[in-house]
C-alpha positions as CSV (number, residue, x, y, z in Angstrom):
1,M,0.0,0.1,0.2
2,S,1.8,2.9,-1.2
3,A,0.4,6.3,-0.5
4,S,-0.3,8.3,-3.4
5,V,1.5,11.7,-3.8
6,R,-0.9,14.5,-4.7
7,Q,0.5,17.0,-7.2
8,V,0.3,20.8,-6.1
9,S,-0.2,23.4,-8.7
10,S,2.6,25.6,-9.7
11,L,0.4,28.6,-9.3
12,F,-0.3,27.6,-5.6
13,K,3.5,27.0,-5.1
14,I,4.4,30.5,-6.5
15,G,1.5,32.0,-4.5
16,R,3.2,30.7,-1.2
17,W,6.5,32.1,-2.0
18,A,5.0,35.4,-3.0
19,A,3.2,35.4,0.3
20,L,6.2,34.6,2.2
21,G,8.1,37.3,0.4
22,A,5.4,40.0,0.9
23,G,5.3,38.9,4.5
24,L,8.9,39.3,5.1
25,S,9.0,42.7,3.0
26,Y,6.2,43.9,5.2
27,G,7.9,42.9,8.5
28,Y,11.3,44.6,7.4
29,V,9.6,47.9,6.4
30,H,7.3,48.0,9.6
31,A,10.2,47.2,11.8
32,R,12.3,49.9,10.4
33,S,9.3,52.5,10.7
34,L,9.0,51.3,14.5
35,K,12.7,51.9,15.1
36,K,12.4,55.4,13.3
37,D,9.8,56.4,15.6
38,A,11.2,54.9,18.8
39,D,14.4,56.8,17.8
40,V,12.5,60.1,17.1
41,R,10.8,59.5,20.7
42,H,14.1,59.0,22.3
43,I,15.5,62.1,20.9
44,E,12.6,64.2,22.1
45,Q,12.7,62.8,25.4
46,E,16.4,63.4,25.8
47,Y,15.7,67.1,24.6
48,E,12.9,67.6,27.1
49,R,15.4,66.2,29.9
50,K,17.9,68.7,29.0
51,V,15.4,71.6,28.7
52,A,14.2,70.6,32.4
53,L,17.7,70.5,33.5
54,I,18.5,73.9,32.2
55,E,15.3,75.2,33.8
56,E,16.3,73.9,37.1
57,A,19.9,75.3,36.9
58,R,18.3,78.6,35.7
59,K,16.0,78.4,39.0
60,K,18.8,77.6,41.3
61,F,21.1,80.4,39.8
62,A,18.3,82.9,40.3
63,E,17.8,81.8,43.8
64,S,21.4,82.2,44.6
65,K,21.7,85.4,42.9
66,A,18.4,86.6,45.0
67,T,19.8,86.0,48.2
68,P,21.4,89.3,49.8
69,D,25.1,89.3,50.4
70,N,24.9,91.2,53.6
71,S,24.6,89.3,56.9
72,S,22.1,91.5,58.5
73,G,19.7,90.9,55.5
74,A,18.7,94.5,55.4
75,K,17.0,95.8,52.2
76,F,16.9,99.3,51.2
77,N,14.4,100.6,48.6
78,F,16.0,104.1,47.4
79,D,12.6,104.7,45.6
80,D,10.6,104.7,48.7
81,P,9.2,108.1,49.7
82,N,10.0,107.2,53.4
83,F,13.5,106.1,52.6
84,D,15.8,106.5,55.8
85,A,19.1,107.8,54.8
86,D,20.7,107.8,58.2
87,K,19.4,104.0,58.5
88,W,21.2,103.3,55.4
89,A,24.3,105.0,56.5
90,K,24.4,103.2,59.8
91,H,24.0,99.9,57.8
92,L,27.2,100.8,55.7
93,E,29.2,101.8,58.7
94,S,28.4,98.6,60.4
95,K,29.0,96.5,57.3
96,F,32.5,98.0,56.7
97,K,33.8,97.8,60.3
C-alpha cells in the first residue's frame, strides 16, 4: 500500500513563495518604521530632559543671586518716599567695620 502523492499546482507554489516574500518585506519595512519612531521619541525625551535640567539650573542660579550678600539681611528701597538715609548710613558703617 503505497500512498499516492498528490501534485500541487505551480500557481499555488508560486503564491506561497510570493506571500512569504511579501510578509518578510512588510515585516522589514514595519520594523524599520517602528525603530525610526522610537528613535525620534528617544531624541525628544532626551531634549525635554535637557530643557528641564537647564530650567532647574536657571532657577537655582536665580535663587543664589536673589539671596542678599549682607549678613544682616537689610534691604533698602531708594525709590521709597519714606527712605531713611541715616539708617542706610548706619548699615554701611556696620558693614564696613
